[in-house]
N, C-alpha and C positions, 0 to 999 in steps of 0.2 A: 505565749507559745513562741518558741524559737525556731527560726528557719533552718533548713538543711545547711545553708551557708554558715550560719552562726555556729552550729554544732561542729561542722568540719573545721572551721577556723579555730574554734576553741580546742579541738583535739590536736590540730597542728601546733597550736601554741603550747599546749601541754607537752607535746613531743619535743618541740624546740627548746623549751625551758626545763623540762624535768624528765626526759626519757630515761635517765640513769637513776631515777629515784624509785622508791617502793611504790606500790599501788596507792597507798595512803598519801605519799608525797605528790603523786600525780594529781590525786583528787584535791589536795591542798592548793595547788596552783590553779586548778579549775575554780575552786571556791573564791580565790582572789579576783578572778575575772567576773564571776557572778556577783560578788560584793560590789565591785566597781560599777557594774551595770545597774544594779539595784532596781530592776524592773523598768528603768527609764531609757536605757540605751541598748542598742543591738550589741550582742556579744562580739560579733565580727568587728564592729567599730571600736569597741574597747580594746580588743586584741591588737588591732592594727594602728591604734593611735600613735602618732609620732613619738618615738623615743620612750615608749612605755614598757614594752617587752622587747628585750634586746634581740630576740630571735627574728623579729620583723625588721630590724634595722637593715638598710640596703647592703652594708658591707659585712654583715655577720655571716660567718660560714654556716650557721644553722639554718639560715633562710633557704639556701639551696637544698639542704637535706630535707627540710620540711616540705618543700615543693615537690620533691620526687617520691617521697615515701607513699606507699599504698597499704591497704588493709592486708596485703599478703605478708607484711612484716608483723610478727607477733608483738613487738614492742609498740608499734603504732596501734594495733588492735587494743592493747591495754590502755593506751592513751585515750582512744575513742570510748572505751567502756568507762574509764574514769570520768571523762567529760559528761557522758550520758547519765551516769549515776548521780552526779551532782545536779545537773540541770533538771532531771526528772524527780529529784527529791528522794532518791533511793540510797544516798550515801550516809544517811544519819546526820547528826548535828555537825555543824561547821567546826572542824578542829582548829581553825585559825582564829576563832573568836571574832569573826567579822573583819579580818585583816583585808586591807586593800593594797598592801605593799609587802614585798619580801626581797631578800637578797641573800647571797651566800656569804659566809664569814670571810671569804677571800677578798671581798670588795667593801668599800666604805662610802656609799653614796651620800651626798650632802644632806639629803632629806632624813637620813637615819642617824646622823651624828647627835649624840646626847639622848637618844631615844632607846628605850628598852624593848626588846621583842616580847611579844606575848607568848610565843612558843617557838620551838625549833622542831621541824619535821624533816628528817633526813639531813640534807645539806643546805636547807633554807631556813632563814630566820624570818618570822612573820611579825608584822607591825600593824596595829589598828589605831594608832594615835598620830598619824601623819596628816597634816592639813593639806 
């Protein structure tokens, strides 16, 4: 069972990382967090781990936006629903095929060099073979 803090942190992470994506794209980011947690870690700890999700970096402009947004914002409500659907097992099978990493095609992180994504959902490439 995940705490309210875990769910809210996950929804804010989805908002910070994928608010411009489709509902499926939002769910895909939530799946990555869930895959990283793998039942052993708290979702909030996974989301806030240093330098893992750029929206939580201290100098990232998304951090301020994430902190201020409320459920009055329809896009944040979608992020919350996407997060809840994944955590509660209502989202169907994981479209990222167990991915624990993703990035946009606009960047080339060191960990993705020479690796092939398992899928592309919206503007994110997903990887499940990163050590």
